C-alpha positions as CSV (number, residue, x, y, z in Angstrom):
1,X,190.7,139.8,132.6
2,X,188.3,142.2,130.9
3,X,186.4,144.9,132.6
4,X,183.4,142.9,132.7
5,X,185.4,140.1,134.4
6,X,187.1,142.1,136.8
7,X,183.9,143.6,138.2
8,X,182.0,140.5,138.5
9,X,185.6,138.6,140.6
10,X,184.4,141.4,143.1
11,X,181.7,139.3,144.6
12,X,181.1,136.2,145.8
13,X,178.9,133.5,143.9
14,X,176.4,133.9,146.1
15,X,176.0,137.7,145.6
16,X,175.5,136.6,141.6
17,X,173.0,133.4,142.3
18,X,171.0,136.1,144.2
19,X,171.1,139.2,141.8
20,X,170.4,135.9,138.9
21,X,167.6,134.8,141.2
22,X,166.1,138.2,142.0
23,X,166.6,139.9,139.7
24,X,166.6,137.2,137.0
25,X,164.2,135.2,137.9
26,X,167.0,132.6,136.8
27,X,165.9,129.6,139.7
28,X,168.8,127.6,140.6
29,X,171.2,131.2,140.5
30,X,173.1,129.4,137.9
31,X,174.4,127.3,140.1
32,X,176.5,124.0,139.1
33,X,176.2,121.8,142.4
34,X,179.0,119.2,143.7
35,X,182.3,120.7,142.6
36,X,185.3,121.3,145.1
37,X,187.7,123.8,144.6
38,X,191.5,122.3,145.4
39,X,193.1,125.5,144.6
40,X,193.3,129.1,144.3
41,X,195.6,131.8,145.6
42,X,193.1,132.7,148.8
43,X,190.0,130.7,149.7
44,X,187.7,133.8,150.0
45,X,189.0,134.9,146.6
46,X,186.1,134.9,143.5
47,X,187.6,134.0,140.2
48,X,185.8,134.5,137.1
49,X,186.1,134.9,132.8
50,X,184.5,133.6,130.1
51,X,184.3,129.8,129.9
52,X,186.3,128.0,126.7
53,X,184.9,124.9,126.7
54,X,186.6,121.2,126.4
55,X,184.3,118.2,125.5
56,X,186.4,114.8,126.6
57,X,184.6,111.7,124.8
58,X,185.4,107.9,124.9
59,X,188.4,106.8,122.9
60,X,187.3,105.3,120.7
61,X,185.0,107.8,119.3
62,X,185.2,108.6,115.6
63,X,186.7,112.5,116.1
64,X,190.6,113.0,116.3
65,X,191.8,113.9,119.9
66,X,192.4,117.9,119.7
67,X,194.5,119.9,121.6
68,X,193.1,122.1,123.8
69,X,195.9,123.4,126.4
70,X,197.7,125.2,123.5
71,X,194.5,127.6,123.0
72,X,193.4,128.6,125.8
73,X,192.0,132.5,125.6
74,X,194.3,134.5,128.0
75,X,191.1,135.6,130.3
76,X,189.7,132.8,129.9
77,X,187.4,130.2,132.7
78,X,188.7,126.8,131.0
79,X,185.6,124.3,131.9
80,X,186.1,120.5,130.7
81,X,183.6,117.9,131.1
82,X,182.7,114.9,129.1
83,X,180.1,113.1,126.8
84,X,176.8,112.2,128.7
85,X,176.8,109.0,128.3
86,X,179.9,108.8,130.7
87,X,178.4,111.6,132.9
88,X,175.9,110.0,136.5
89,X,173.3,112.5,137.8
90,X,174.5,109.7,141.3
91,X,177.7,110.8,142.9
92,X,180.4,110.5,141.9
93,X,179.2,111.7,138.8
94,X,181.1,110.8,136.3
95,X,181.8,106.8,135.5
96,X,184.8,106.4,134.9
97,X,188.1,106.8,137.5
98,X,190.3,108.4,135.6
99,X,191.8,112.3,135.6
100,X,191.2,114.6,132.5
101,X,193.2,117.0,133.5
102,X,196.8,117.6,135.3
103,X,199.1,119.8,136.5
104,X,200.9,120.3,133.2
105,X,197.6,121.5,131.8
106,X,197.1,124.3,134.9
107,X,200.9,124.8,134.4
108,X,200.2,125.5,130.8
109,X,197.2,127.2,131.5
110,X,198.4,130.2,134.2
111,X,201.5,130.7,131.5
112,X,198.9,131.5,128.9
113,X,197.1,133.8,131.8
114,X,193.6,131.0,132.3
115,X,191.8,132.4,135.0
116,X,191.0,129.4,136.4
117,X,190.0,125.6,135.5
118,X,186.2,123.5,135.8
119,X,186.6,119.8,135.6
120,X,183.1,117.9,135.3
121,X,185.0,114.7,136.4
122,X,188.4,114.1,138.2
123,X,191.8,116.0,138.4
124,X,195.3,114.6,139.5
125,X,198.3,116.3,140.6
126,X,196.6,118.5,143.2
127,X,200.2,119.8,145.0
128,X,201.1,120.4,141.3
129,X,197.9,123.1,141.4
130,X,198.3,124.2,144.8
131,X,201.4,125.4,143.9
132,X,201.1,126.9,141.1
133,X,197.5,128.9,143.1
134,X,195.9,128.6,139.9
135,X,192.0,127.4,140.5
136,X,190.6,124.2,140.3
137,X,187.3,123.1,140.5
138,X,186.3,119.5,140.0
139,X,184.0,117.0,141.2
140,X,187.1,114.5,142.7
141,X,190.5,113.0,142.6
142,X,193.0,110.5,141.1
143,X,196.0,109.2,140.4
144,X,195.8,107.7,136.6
145,X,196.0,109.9,133.1
146,X,193.1,109.9,130.9
147,X,194.9,108.2,127.7
148,X,193.6,104.7,127.7
149,X,189.4,105.6,128.1
150,X,188.9,109.2,127.0
151,X,190.6,111.9,124.7
152,X,189.6,115.8,124.4
153,X,187.4,115.7,120.9
154,X,186.4,119.7,120.7
155,X,186.6,122.4,121.9
156,X,184.2,125.6,122.2
157,X,180.9,123.4,122.3
158,X,178.1,123.3,124.2
159,X,178.5,121.1,127.1
160,X,175.6,119.1,128.7
161,X,176.4,118.5,132.8
162,X,173.8,115.3,134.1
163,X,172.8,117.6,137.6
164,X,171.2,115.0,140.5
165,X,168.2,116.3,141.1
166,X,167.9,114.7,137.5
167,X,168.4,117.7,135.3
168,X,170.0,119.1,132.9
169,X,172.3,122.5,131.8
170,X,174.5,124.0,129.5
171,X,177.3,125.7,129.5
172,X,178.1,127.9,126.1
173,X,181.0,129.2,125.3
174,X,181.4,132.5,126.3
175,X,179.2,132.5,129.0
176,X,180.8,134.2,132.1
177,X,182.0,131.7,134.7
178,X,182.2,133.3,138.5
179,X,183.9,130.6,140.9
180,X,184.8,130.6,145.0
181,X,184.7,128.3,147.9
182,X,181.2,127.7,146.9
183,X,181.8,125.9,143.4
184,X,180.7,127.9,140.3
185,X,177.9,130.1,138.8
186,X,177.3,130.3,134.8
187,X,175.5,133.6,133.8
188,X,174.0,132.9,130.4
189,X,175.6,136.1,128.6
190,X,173.7,135.7,125.6
191,X,170.4,136.1,127.9
192,X,171.3,138.6,130.6
193,X,172.0,141.8,130.7
194,X,175.6,141.9,132.3
195,X,175.4,145.3,132.8
196,X,172.0,145.7,134.5
197,X,173.1,142.1,136.8
198,X,175.7,144.3,138.0
199,X,173.5,147.1,139.3
200,X,171.3,145.1,140.8
201,X,174.3,143.2,142.3
202,X,175.9,146.5,143.7
203,X,172.5,147.3,145.5
204,X,172.0,144.0,146.5
205,X,174.7,143.6,148.2
206,X,174.8,147.0,150.3
207,X,171.7,146.3,150.8
208,X,172.6,143.3,152.8
209,X,175.1,145.1,154.4
210,X,172.8,147.5,156.1
211,X,170.4,144.1,157.0
212,X,173.3,142.5,159.0
213,X,174.6,146.0,160.3
214,X,171.0,146.6,161.6
215,X,171.1,143.0,163.0
216,X,173.9,143.7,165.2
217,X,172.3,146.2,166.7
218,X,169.3,144.7,167.6
219,X,166.8,144.8,165.3
220,X,164.9,142.0,164.2
221,X,166.4,140.5,160.9
222,X,162.7,140.3,159.2
223,X,162.1,143.8,159.3
224,X,165.7,145.1,159.3
225,X,165.4,142.8,155.5
226,X,162.4,144.6,155.2
227,X,163.5,148.1,155.4
228,X,166.5,148.0,153.9
229,X,166.0,145.3,150.5
230,X,162.6,147.6,149.2
231,X,165.5,149.9,147.4
232,X,165.7,146.9,145.5
233,X,161.9,146.7,144.0
234,X,162.8,149.6,142.0
235,X,164.7,147.1,139.7
236,X,161.6,145.1,139.3
């Protein structure tokens, strides 16, 4: 894990989203909805890494299948998605019932020291992921493998994700991905000064700790927030 990812992993996705929203003016806070965390060392643990992206397409796609799992970079956050025609804006968010990621893939990813896997689709072999303690996020579960319907066709390409509000979001290779019990958050690395963002997050987290402390001693929440968060104005 790099120094930046190690720092990011000290905070929750909520902390990072607050920074992206309030400091970087990213209105969705970098959050990608509808993913469930199925496994990991600790439900409170935060995982972070640079996006290593994989695109799955229909089996009749003219592109040849690629072997993505044996090239997962150390410290990466493996991110898998389907072509747009196989996605849906509405639950269950994918148009196929097959899983595109399983226990053997997590076994290999963990061996190669990947930090986590996020699958915008279904996974299977849940017990294997949990036994490995490899953090895996997905839309849902399945029992069936993908062989007859989809195949991986590209790595380190941009992934377009359909969101249930009707919008689309893109994850680019090298974006920083942070995950915990709430789901995942993307930091657009090409647009955000990570050092400044982390500086803001550190101060913001400390300010909120003091707000909580004040509230426990009877200070009205609105007043405590006003008093303690005034320091954050220096970042704007």
